[in-house]
N, C-alpha and C positions, 0 to 999 in steps of 0.2 A: 789281598786283595784280588777285584777284578773276575778272574776266571771261573769256570763253574768247579774245580779242580780239587779247591781246599779242604784239608779234612782238619777233622781234631782229635783228640783224646791225649790219657795220661799215662804215663808208666804206672801199676799199679793197677789197671784194670783187665790184669790174666782175663778174667772171666768173660769180659764184654767182648775182648779180643776171640776168643775162644767164640762167644756166640755168633762174633761176625762172618768169622772164618769155618764154622758149621752150617751159617747162613747162606756164605759161597757157595760150599761144597753141594748144598741141598739143590741151590738153583743153579747151578751149572755155569754160574758168574764168575767170568776171570778177574780179579785184581789188575791193577798197572800201578805207573810211577809217576810220580809227581814232577813238576817243571823242576823242582828243588831236587829232587834227588838225583834226577838228569843232568842237571849243571853240576851237582858234587860230583859224579861220575866225570864229567867231562873235565871240571878243574884237575879233578885227581888225575885224569890219565897226562893232562897237558901239563901239570908241574914234575908231573916223573920224569917225561920227557926231557922239560928243559932241563932237568939235573943231571939226567942220566943219557941222553940221545937215543933213548928207546918206550917208544910209549906201550905201556901194559895193555893188553887186547885179548878177551874181556877184561875192566877193569871192575873193582870189587868194594864197595862202599860201606859202610856200617852207618846202618840206620836208628832214628832216636829210641826205637823198641829194642835194637840188636839185631836185628835180620841182617844178611849179608847178602844182599843180592849183587849180581855180575852186570856188568852193561857192553854188549858191543860195542864199538866205537865205528862211527859212519863218516867219521874227518879226522886225518891226523895230516898235520902242518907242522913242521919246526922250521923256524925260522934264525934269523940273526937276532938274538936277544929273545925269543919270543916263541910260544909253542902254542897251537891252538887245536883241540879236539873236538869232536861234536857226536852229538848221542839223538838218535829218533827216539823223543817219546812216546811211549805205550802205555795208552790209558785203559788196556785192559779191557773189559766190556762197557767202560762209563762212557754216554754221549758227551766226552768231552769235546771241545774246539780245539785245545791243543794235541789231542789226539796226533800222532805222525808227523808233529813238528818238530825241525833240527834244531836244536838246542848246542850252540857253542861257547867254550870258556876259551880267551884267548890270556894267556901268562905270562908277565913279566915281573922281573926280583926289581926291587924299591933298596934304595939306600936301609941300613941296618935301621931299628927303631920306628918305621913307618907302620909295621902291621900289616894289617891288607885292607887293602881300598879295593872297593866296587865300582864298576863303572858298565852305563847305560850301552850297549853296544847298538846296532842297526835291530829294530824289533823287541827291546826291551823298552818300558816305558820309564818314563822318570815324575816325579811325584811334581807336582805345582801348586797344590792345595794342603793346607795345615787341616787335620783331625786324624790323619792315620800313623801308624805305629814307624814311620819314616821321616826325617825334616824335608822342608821342602828344597827340593833339588836335588837329592838324593836319589840313585838308580833303583827303578821298583821291585827289590830281592828283599823281600820279608823277611823278619828275624831270625825265624828258624833254619831257611836256606843258608844264611850268612852265618851261622854258629854253624852248621855242617861243613860249609867250604872252607871254614877257618881251622876247625879241627882237622880235616884232615889237610889240608896244606901244614898245621901243625905237625902231624903224624911223617907225611912225605920230609920234608925238613928235617925230623930228628933224625928218619933212616939215612939222610946224606950226608947231616952234622952241618947243616947251614940254617942259615935264622929265616923264620917263617914272613918274611917281608916280602910282601907280590902285591902287585896291581893283577884284578880279576876283571876282564872288561867280559861280558854276557849278551848275547844276540840270538836271537831266533828268525828263521827264514823266515819271512812272509808275515813277523808277527805285528806288523802296525796294521795289517790288512784284517788278521784274526782279531786283535783287541779290539774292532769294532763289535765283534760278536757279545764283546764282554761287559762291567758294568766299569772298565777302566776311564773310559772317557767322562763318564758323569760323576767318579769318584775323584778326577782332576790329575786321573795319572794318563800322561801324553807321549807319544810315541810310539806304544807299543806296548807287550802283555806284561804281565806281575811275573816273576819268579817264586811259584808260593809253596806251600806244605808245611804242617804240623808233624806228620807221622813218616813222608816220603812214600806213602802208600795210596793210589787212589782206590776207596772203596765204591764199587760200582752203584749207582742212583744213590749216593749218600746224601741227605739234607744239609750236611754242615757247612758246606761253601755257600747257599744257598743263604743259610741263617747269618753267618760271617759277612757276608758281604752287607745285609740289611743293617748289621752290628756296625760295619761299617763307613752304610750311608747315615746313621743316623749321627756319627763319631763327624761327619764331612760337613753334614748342614748343622750342627751346633758351633763346630769350629768358625763357620762361616757366617753365624751372626741370625740363624732362620731363626724362628720364633713360632714361623708354622709349619708343619711337614702333611706329607700327604700318603696314607701307605694304601699303593693299590692291587688291584688282582694281576690287572694288565693291561696292554695298550690303548684300548679303549677306555677305561677306567680313567689311566691315564688324561687321555686327551679332554676328558669329562670335567677332570679336576683342574686342569689346566686354563681350560676355558670358563669356568667357572670363578675360579680364585686368581689365575694368571702369576701361579707359585714360578719359581725358576726350576732349572733343572735338576741342580743341587739340593731339594726339596721335596726330590720326589724319588719315594720308595718302593722300590719294586717285591712288594710283600709277597706276590702271586698266592700261594695256599697260606705263608705261616703268617697267619692276625697273630698268634701268641707269640713268633720270636718280635715280632716288634713291640707288642704292647708289655711284653716282660723286660725287654731292653730299655724302653721310655719310661718306665717303671723306675729306674735305677739311675737313668741319663734324660732328664725331662725336657719338654721342651713347652713352650705356652699352648700351644694347640696341634690337634693330628684331625686330620680330617682321615676317615677311612672310606675310600670309595670301591666298589666291585659290580660282580654281576648278581642279581637277585638272588640268583640260586645259592650262590657262595656264602653270600650274607646271611642269608636264614638260617644257614648252617651254625656260623658263629653266633645267631641271635638266639639257635638252641643250645648254646653252649661249649660248642666245637672251637677249637684252637688251632687246629690243621683243618684246613677246606680244601684238602685233596680227594678227590672222588673215591681213588681206594682206601680212605682211612676215617671217611666221614659221608654220611647219606643226607641228601632233604632229608627232615621228617615231616611227612606230609600231616601226620596227627597233630603236630606242634602247628602248622601254617593253620589248621581248621579250627585249633583253639583260639588265634589268633585274630582268625574272621568271625569269629562267634564274638570275641571281645571287641570288635570293630562295628559289630551288626549284622553279622550274618544270621540269616534263620538256618532251622537245623537243615534244609536241602540243600543251601549253599555248601555248607559245611561237610557234611556227606559228600559232597562232589570235590569239595577241595582235596580230602582226605583220599580221596579215589583218582586223582587227578595222574597222569603219567608222567608230570615233571613239575618241580618247581614255577617254571614258568607259566603250564597249563594253568595251576592253581590263581596265579598272579589275573590270568585274563580273565578268568570268571569272576573273581572280586572286581576287578576293572571294569567288566559289563554289569556287576549289579550295583556298582557305586561304593562298594566298601574297600578302604582307603589301606588295602595289605600291604603293599611297599610299604608305608608310612610305617604300619605298624611293628615291619620287619626291620628296617630303619633304626625306629627307637628302640627295641628291644636289645641288636646287634650295639647301640651305643651306651647302654645300660650295662652290655655283659663284658664291652671293652673296659669301661668305668669300674667296673667289679676287678677284672684283672689290672687295673692301676690302682688296686688300693690306696686309693689316695693321694695319688703324686701329684703334681699341681699340673697336670695335664687337661685340658677342655677337650671333647669328642664331639664332632659330627660326626654326621655318615651320611651318604648318599649311595641310592641302590641306580643301577643301571640295568637293561636289559641288550640283546647281543646287537643292538643297533647303536646303541650309547646313549638313549632316550633316558632322561632321567625318572626313573620309576615310583622313588621313594627316598625321603628326607626325614633326616631328624637333625635339629637345630641344636650347637654347641651347648656343651652342658659341662 
């Protein structure tokens, strides 16, 4: 939920994990640690100090895949009945908005039988809408970090021969401000950041966090009873959809380049209608069958555009000009000047590709293509 750090994966994929490690070594990119791993380290240190009077520094934890990283403590505070430890998050070479954030855990003992209770301190959000994997009113601490902290609390409790009944209050310095740069406000997580992570490790430039946020966006929209959602490639296309359809914020999916993620998730979790809105060049890639619209992973196929232009009435010279155009928008402008509706043709082809990916799921799809100024240059009606 929320930030750009969340990563997926499962035990048993050692080959894939090794591939990622080799890729990082090849590119020279440095991995980092999730907020969930940092919170687990801070919690472990704080509970150890609460029971022993001494903070372990560095503090070592075990991640879900068995790695055992050590974290230096930036904060150590031992009070009457509570202990607080803080860890500064290192996201490695990932452009994560939470890099450098100070994550604090304050631990207090509870009566026997209470178990582990999580509280949101300053800078950690609270869930206010249904549809997320946490109940409304809960601190925005995702299930895997909750499990990690619970397991480490239990291990510390075993070492000191006491019960694992504690209250953990997590906070992030400046977290509310940082959260404005995440999906949290749109997902109804208010007051700060989420404590995230499924492996504990931040893989630089991983796509899984964005895709997971798209899925949570669909979940929130469905839980709110939305029957019409929009997948948008950016802020310009979002503004266009709002102007066209008046959709509320929780019906807007920040699709970015991941058209396939939106369509595949809606195939399993349908809504009545999906509007796909984006730049002409990006949606021409979807029209040509690409589900990842990133410039590094798919290219505008000018030959495909030339074929569409022919179907729309372009003569040989215009089709050749489209095929030789420097950019997709240049091809569009050539066709606009000649009265050939290339924008509409791309929108229709993109809609048909989307419907093919949906495989008969009960989702009607319409498509809007825009240029860089937000002017609508192509449409395909809902089908």
